[in-house]
N, C-alpha and C positions, 0 to 999 in steps of 0.2 A: 692728849696732854694739852698743856697750855701753850706750847710753841707750835705755830703754824709756819712752815717754811716752804721754799720753792721745791724742795726735794721730797715733799710729802708723797707724791706718787711713786717715788723710788723706794721709800722706806716703810710706809704704813698704808696698807690698803687691804680691802676685801674686793677681789676683782674676778667676776665670772669670766670677763673678757675685757681687758684694757687695751685700747687702740685709739687711733685718731678719728673717733666717731664725731659726726656733726649732726645732732638731732634737728637742727634748724634747716637742714638742706632739703627737707621734704615735708609737705603738709601732713603726710601720713605717719611721720616719725613721732614717737612719744616716749617719754620716760615717766613712768608712773610708779606710785608706791601705795601699799596698803599695810596698815598696822592694826591688828586686832588685840594687842596687849600680850599675846603669846608668840606671835610671829610677825616679823616685818618682811614684806616681799617688795622688791624693787624689780621692775620689768622694763627693759629696753626693747621697744617694739618697732620693727621696721626702720632701724637706724642704719645709716650709710657711712662708709669711710669717706673722709674729706678728700675730694678730688678723685675718688674711685667709685663713684655712684654706679658705674656700669657693672661692677662686680655683683651687685644685688644687695638686698637688705638683710640685716642681722636681727634676730629676735632671741632674747635670752633673759634669764632672771636669776636673782639671788634671794634666797629665803634665809633669814637670820632668826632662829628660834630662841626663846627665852632660856632654854636649857643649855644653850651654847652651841647647839648643832647648827651647821651651815650647809645648805644644799644649793648647788648651782644646777640650773636647768637650761637646756638648749633646744630651741625649736628650729631656727633657721641659721645656719652658718654656711654661706654659699661658697666659700673658698677655704682650703686648709689654712689653719692659723699660722703655720710656719711660712706661708706665702704672703702674709700681711707685712708691709714695710714698716720698720721701726724708725725710719729716717726722721719723721716729724713728731713722733710720740712713741713712748715705750709700748711694746706689745707684750702683755703678760696675762696669765690666768692663775689665780691662786690667792694665798694669804701672805701677808708680811706684817710683822710687828717689830721692825728694827728701830734703831734710833741713830741719831747723829751726835757726836761730841762737838759741842760748839766752842769750848775752851780747852783745847788739848793740853795735856799735862806732859812734862818731860818723862814722867814715869809710865805713860801709856804709849805704846808704839803706834 
């Protein structure tokens, strides 16, 4: 949409794994994409959680097909996702296409 707001990560996302990743913490970390016109693939390769580099690197990808099909792929997830702290950043996996009402109406609870 036309509105970009600070709550974007809470309301609109395609996230194979959303967490407090810092791709700049290692020279081996990359976030790359490839688009051949029928599929867009984004890969997070050897990324680390900010301040938790000792847990190991994560490698995963999202493939968005022109048909609407979305595929998440996971190569390296060194710790259970439920053990990743959400203190500094939300931890989520999945899709959301929610919205925010910027001008609430008395008719809308």
